[in-house]
N, C-alpha and C positions, 0 to 999 in steps of 0.2 A: 364549885359551880363552873360548868364549861363556857367559855366564852365564845361569842358569836365572831364570823371572819370579817373584821373591822376593814380589811383589804378590800373582799368583796363589794362591801357597802359603798367605799370610795367608788371603785370601777364601776359600779350601776348607776351611782351619781354623776361621774363623769360624761356617761353616754347619754345620758338622758339631758345632762346641757348642751351637746353638742346639738340636740336637735332643738333647742330653746331659742325661738326668732323674736319672741314678745316679751315685754314687760309682766303680762298675765302669767305666760310661763314661767316663767323665775320665781314669780308668787307660788305657783303651785308647787314647783321643784322646792322651795323652802317649807312649805308647808309638809312636803311630804317627809324629808330628810331633818328637819330642825325644829319644826312645830313639837305641839305638847303630844300629840299622839303619836311620834315618828318613833324609828327605832332608837334612836339615839337617847330621847327621852326615856323611853322604856327601860333601856340600859342602866341608865343614870339611877332610877327606882332599885334597881338591885345592887346598890353600893352597899348601903349598909346591913346588907346581909353577909357580908366580905368580912374577914379578917383584916388589920390593920395593912398589913404588906398586899395580901391582892387587890384591897380598895385602892391604897395609894396608886399602886401600877395600872390597874384597871382602867381606873379615873385618870390620871394623864393621858393614857392613849384615847379616852372616849373625849378629853379636851382637844387633843392633838387633830382629831378628825375633825373634830365641831369647826376648828379654827380656820383648816383647811377649805373646809365646804364653801362658811361663810366670805375666805378670801377667793375664791373662783367665782362664786356668785356674785360679789361686788365688782370685779374685772368682769364678768360678762354684762355686767349692768350698764357698765361704762362704755363698752364697745357697742352695746345695741343704742345707746343715746349718742355718741359719734356718728353711728350709722344713720339716724335719725335726723340731724341734722344735716351730713351732707346730702342725703336725699332733700332736705327740705330747701337746701342752698341750692340744688341742681334743677328744682322743680318750679321755687315759687320766685329765686332771685335770678334775674335776666343779666344786669348788668352789676357786676361784683369788682370791686378794684384788688382785694386782698383775699387770696387761696388759703383758708385758715389751715386746713389739713395738707398743705402743701409737704413734699419730704425732700426738696431740692438742696435744703440748706440754702449757707451764705457762703459769698467768696470772701478770700481775706484780703485785707486793703495793701494795696501797693508796700506801705511801710512794714507791716508784718510779712508780708512776703519776703523782702529784701531781709530783714532782721534775721528771719529763720534761716533763711540759706547761709548768711554769714557764718552763724552758730553751727550749721552743718557743717561747712569747710573745717572750721577749727576743731570741731568735733573727731573728724575723721582721722585727725594726728595726734588726737588722743587727749584734749581739753574737755572738760566738763562745765557745766553750768553753774553759776553762783546766782544768787539776786541779795537785794538789800532793798531797805525802806526810802521811798523816795521822799522823806521828811526827816533830816540828819540833823546830828550836831555839827556847832563849828570846830568840833575836836574831829571826827570822822572826815569832815569836808575842806579842811586846812589846816590844823597843825600837826595830824597825823601824817600829812601829806607833805611836811616840810615847807607849809607856805606861811612867811612871816606876817607879822600883824602890818606891816606898809604896805603889803603887796596889794597891787591896783583890784584885784580879784574880789578882795574883803571888802569893797567899798559897797555902803548901802545902793549907790548907781548900777551896781554889776550883778548885786545878790539877791534875791528875795528871800528877805528874813521873816521868821514869823512871830519875834517879840522884841522887845526894845533894848533887850540886854544883847542881842545880837548873838543868843548863845545856840539858837537854832533856826534852822532853814531850809528851804525847800533844795535838794544838791543840787549840784551846777555839775555834775559828772558822777558816771558810774566808777570813778575809781574809788569813792567811799566802799565799794563792795569789799574792794581787794584788802584795805585796814580791816574791816569785818573779818573777810575769812582767815586772812593769817594771823589775827589775833586767838582762834581757833584752831588752826590747825598749823603742823610743822610741816617744813618740804617734804619732797616735792611737791610742789603748787602749780596746777596747768588749768586754769580757769579763764571762762570769758563770762561777763557781766552784762547782758542786753537791759535796757530799758529806759524811762523816760527822765528827762531833766531839765533844771529850768534855771534861765538867766535874765535877768534885766536887760535884755535887749529890743529895739526898735526894731518892728517888722520891715524888713525890705527882702527884695528877690532872694537873697541865700541866709538871711536871721530870723529868727523866730524867738519870743519868750519861754516856748516848748517846744523841745526837739526830743531825738531820741539817740541812744548810744550806745556801741560797744566796746568795752573796756577789756583788756586782755593781760595777761599776768603769768609770767613762767618764772619758778625759783625753783633751784637743782645745783647739782655743784658744777663746779666749771665752768658755768653759763657766760656765754660771751655774746659780743656785738654782732657776730657774725651769725650765730645762731638767732637773733633777732632781725639780721638781713633775711636769711635763708627763709625763716617763718613768714614775713610778710610779702616778700616775692612771689612764695607758693600762693599766698592767699590772694594777691593780686592775680596772678594767672588765673587762677580758679575762677575767679569773678568775673573779670573784664575779659580774659583770653590771652592765650600764650602769646600772642605777638604785642602784647601792651609789657612796655618799658618801666622801672621803677628807678626813680635818683633818689638818693640820701642827702639833705643837706644839714646844716647845723642849726641848733634852735635853743631856745630855753623853757624849760619845764622846772618848776620847783622842785617837783618828785622825781626826777629823773636828773641822771648825770655819768654819760654827757647825752645828750637829747638830740634829737632829730625830726625834720619833717620828710615825709614820705611822697615824693611827685610820683605820676605816672605821666609818659606821653599819650598824648591824645591826636585824634582826628586831623586837627588843623596843625599838628607837629608844636603846639603849645606843652608844657608842663604846667600839669593842674595838683595842687597840693590836697590827698586825700586823709591824712592823717599824721598825729601825733606820736613820738616813740621815745624809746630811750632805755638806757640800763636803771634802775632805780637807786637810787640814792639811798646811799648807808642809813641817812639819819630817817628813813622810813622804815628799816628794817630793826633800828633801833627803839621807834617806838612800840612796834609789835613784838618785842622782846626777842627778835630772831638773835643769833649768835653773831659775833663779829666775823667778818669774812663773808657771809653769806652773799650770794649773787644772783640778780635774776632782771627781767626785762620786762617792761610795761608797753602797752598800746592804749590808744584812744581812737575811734573812728566813728563819725556821725554817720548813721543811718540814710538822713535824707541828703546828704551829700552824696552817697555812692547810687541811691537812686536816681538823684540827678542828673547824674552823669552818664549812667546806663540807659536812661529812656531821654536824653535829651529835655528835660524839664525845665523851664526857664525862670520858675516863680515857686519858691516852697510854699505859698500859701494856697498852691494847687493840692496838697495833700489833705488840708483841713475844711476846704469848701462844702466839701461833702456832693461834688456835682456829679451826677453817674455818668455823664459823658466822658467824664475824664477818668473816673476809677475803672468803668467798664473796658478800658483800654490793656489793662493786667490781670 
């Protein structure tokens, strides 16, 4: 039995579809191509007369054509419905506060913009982005990062725990991501880990119980503190400008040794601390089963801190008040 040209039928349908301007037109088109007396219906009645192979092949072609026609009809129906609502809105509603069909989109929050910019800076020198859960275990947040049981950061007054056993918590730093990443990947490692973190802090001008941090980690052959300094000086100049100077002063972090804070020279001549860093402590590498002698550096920077310095914002709560007068400045 000779098959009719299904492609021509579909092309004819699409031409008719373009001319449809109402729901009644679609009903008529559906009747002509899919209803009881349509060409498709007539062709289906011929299937029992075909052998198994031809029936299977031709039946599949008819089904595909049927599905394509139904899909296009539904799409056109939605387009006409949306057009109807837009016309009703323009005609009947004179005072409306929301444009339901606006295609303008939304603007990124200043925190998101700053976070993306920092990630882009490190991506430009070979770093990739890694993520981890915000609800963490104490092992990932403290033990694997060489934080002893007596350390004040583990006190309930500093950390938001999720159970009475103090086994699970809301992560206090995105450093947990470096532990998870190294547990599954061998050197070389060059990652940045942006995300939200939580600490039991009282809200003041520079502290919030919820804020954002970007952790960086580099592990490779013969990495030194000079590599760390060069990397962070590059970041500071890219973010704040070439005229900004940096200064490294000794500090203590359980998971790095030696450790340092990075300060930048500011407009009034003061030195302002922007991040902490250091060479990864060998005990951290031991926890993730890296071989003895592995070297690397890590750093962590608060996103709100960077934004407040760049844009001269005087209180961290401004980021979360959702005041459009503030947000539209960025």
